[in-house]
C-alpha positions in Angstrom: 5.7 8.2 -8.4 5.4 8.9 -4.7 8.0 8.5 -2.1 7.2 6.3 0.9 7.3 7.6 4.5 10.3 5.5 5.4 12.1 6.9 2.3 11.3 10.4 3.4 12.6 9.8 6.9 15.9 8.6 5.4 16.1 11.7 3.3 15.4 13.9 6.3 18.0 12.1 8.5 20.5 12.4 5.7 20.2 16.2 5.7 21.1 16.5 9.3 24.6 17.2 10.8 25.3 16.4 14.5 25.6 19.6 16.5 27.3 19.8 19.9 25.0 21.1 22.6 26.2 24.6 23.6 27.2 25.2 27.2 25.2 28.4 27.3 21.6 29.4 26.6 20.4 29.1 23.0 19.5 32.8 22.8 23.2 33.6 23.0 24.1 31.6 19.9 24.8 33.6 16.8 23.2 32.1 13.6 26.3 32.6 11.5 28.5 30.9 14.1 26.6 27.7 14.8 25.2 24.8 12.7 22.1 24.8 14.9 20.7 27.5 12.7 22.3 26.9 9.3 23.9 23.9 7.7 27.6 23.9 6.8 28.3 25.8 3.7 25.0 27.8 3.8 25.0 30.6 1.2 22.6 33.3 2.2 22.7 35.1 -1.2 22.0 31.8 -3.1 19.2 30.9 -0.7 17.6 34.4 -1.1 17.9 34.2 -4.9 16.2 30.8 -5.0 13.5 31.9 -2.6 12.8 35.0 -4.8 12.5 32.7 -7.9 10.0 30.5 -6.0 7.9 33.5 -4.8 7.8 34.8 -8.4 6.9 31.4 -9.8 4.1 31.0 -7.2 2.7 34.4 -8.2 2.8 33.3 -11.8 1.1 30.0 -11.2 -1.7 31.5 -9.0 -2.1 34.7 -11.0 -2.1 36.9 -7.8 0.3 38.8 -5.6 1.5 36.7 -2.7 3.0 38.1 0.5 6.5 36.7 1.1 9.5 37.1 3.4 12.8 35.4 3.9 16.0 35.6 5.8 17.9 34.1 8.7 16.2 34.6 12.1 17.9 33.5 15.3 16.3 30.3 16.5 14.4 29.6 13.4 14.9 26.7 10.9 12.5 28.3 8.5 14.2 30.5 5.9 11.2 31.9 4.2 7.4 32.0 3.9 5.1 32.6 1.0 1.4 33.3 1.7 -1.1 32.5 -1.1 -4.4 34.3 -0.4 -7.5 32.2 0.4 -9.5 33.6 -2.5 -6.8 32.3 -4.9 -6.6 28.7 -3.6 -8.9 25.7 -3.8 -8.2 24.7 -0.2 -11.4 24.6 1.8 -12.6 23.3 5.2 -14.3 20.0 4.7 -17.5 20.7 6.7 -18.0 24.5 6.1 -16.3 24.8 2.7 -14.7 28.1 4.0 -11.6 29.0 1.9 -8.2 28.9 3.4 -4.9 30.6 2.5 -2.0 28.3 1.9 1.5 29.1 3.3 4.6 27.7 1.7 7.5 27.2 4.1 11.1 27.0 2.9 13.7 25.4 5.2 17.2 26.7 5.8 18.3 23.1 5.5 18.5 21.0 2.3 16.5 23.2 -0.1 13.3 21.9 1.3 9.8 23.3 1.0 6.4 22.3 2.3 3.0 23.8 2.6 0.0 23.9 5.0 -3.4 25.6 5.3 -3.6 28.9 7.2 -6.5 30.5 8.8 -8.8 30.1 11.8 -9.1 26.3 11.9 -10.7 25.7 15.2 -12.6 22.4 15.0 -12.6 22.4 11.2 -10.7 19.7 9.2 -8.5 21.4 6.7 -5.9 19.9 4.4 -4.2 21.5 1.4 -6.3 20.6 -1.6 -4.5 18.2 -4.0 -4.5 20.7 -6.9 -3.0 23.4 -4.7 -0.4 20.9 -3.4 0.5 19.7 -6.9 0.9 23.3 -8.3 3.1 24.3 -5.3 5.2 21.1 -5.6 5.7 21.7 -9.3 6.7 25.3 -8.7 9.1 24.4 -5.9 10.7 21.6 -7.8 11.1 23.8 -10.9 13.5 26.1 -9.0 15.4 23.3 -7.2 13.5 22.7 -4.0 12.7 19.3 -2.6 8.9 19.3 -1.7 8.3 17.4 1.5 4.8 16.2 2.2 3.2 17.2 5.6 2.8 13.5 6.5 6.5 12.9 6.4 7.2 16.0 8.5 4.6 15.0 11.1 6.6 11.8 11.9 8.3 11.8 15.4 11.8 13.3 15.3 14.5 10.7 15.8 17.5 12.5 14.5 20.9 13.2 16.0 20.1 16.6 17.5 17.1 15.7 19.7 18.2 18.1 22.4 17.4 21.1 20.3 14.0 20.1 18.9 11.3 21.9 20.8 7.8 20.5 20.0 5.6 23.0 18.3 2.6 21.8 20.3 4.6 22.3 23.6 3.4 18.9 24.9 4.4 15.9 22.9 7.8 14.9 21.4 9.1 16.9 18.5 8.6 16.2 14.8 10.7 16.5 11.7 8.7 19.7 11.0 9.9 21.1 14.3 13.5 20.4 13.3 13.5 21.8 9.8 10.7 24.3 9.6 9.6 25.6 13.0 11.3 28.2 15.2 13.6 26.4 17.6 
């Protein structure tokens, strides 16, 4: 069963807590002191342990070593990243069939994970191949993450903290991806 886009948006909105706009520049905000960077009750040790389980599970599923890193970073809603090498994925550019690595992103908020193709995209059309997406989703859900599809995260951000979402493209309005996965 798939979840509809409106249902995903309700899930994303439900994970958010209103945050007061600071009276000083964002660079001065300490991550452990402000809900901009971490949700209320965030447990760093638990988040690190769950991320490690996911990284191990992905390596098991793909049968290869995957680069990974995690931790709180000032101004970043992404807690961790796992890089699956291009030669281990089935994700390819549509026109050239060039292989692409797939990066899994884990949010600091709501035990969420998503994935996207990584590489020199240029004018190529690249989407994460359905088998890769399915394998990643199963691995993420097996260790307690909510796998959020790219399409839901590409929706315009309309949450309660619109003042802190900086668009990743620098030009248009922010998205839910910008809020929960991209550096703020």
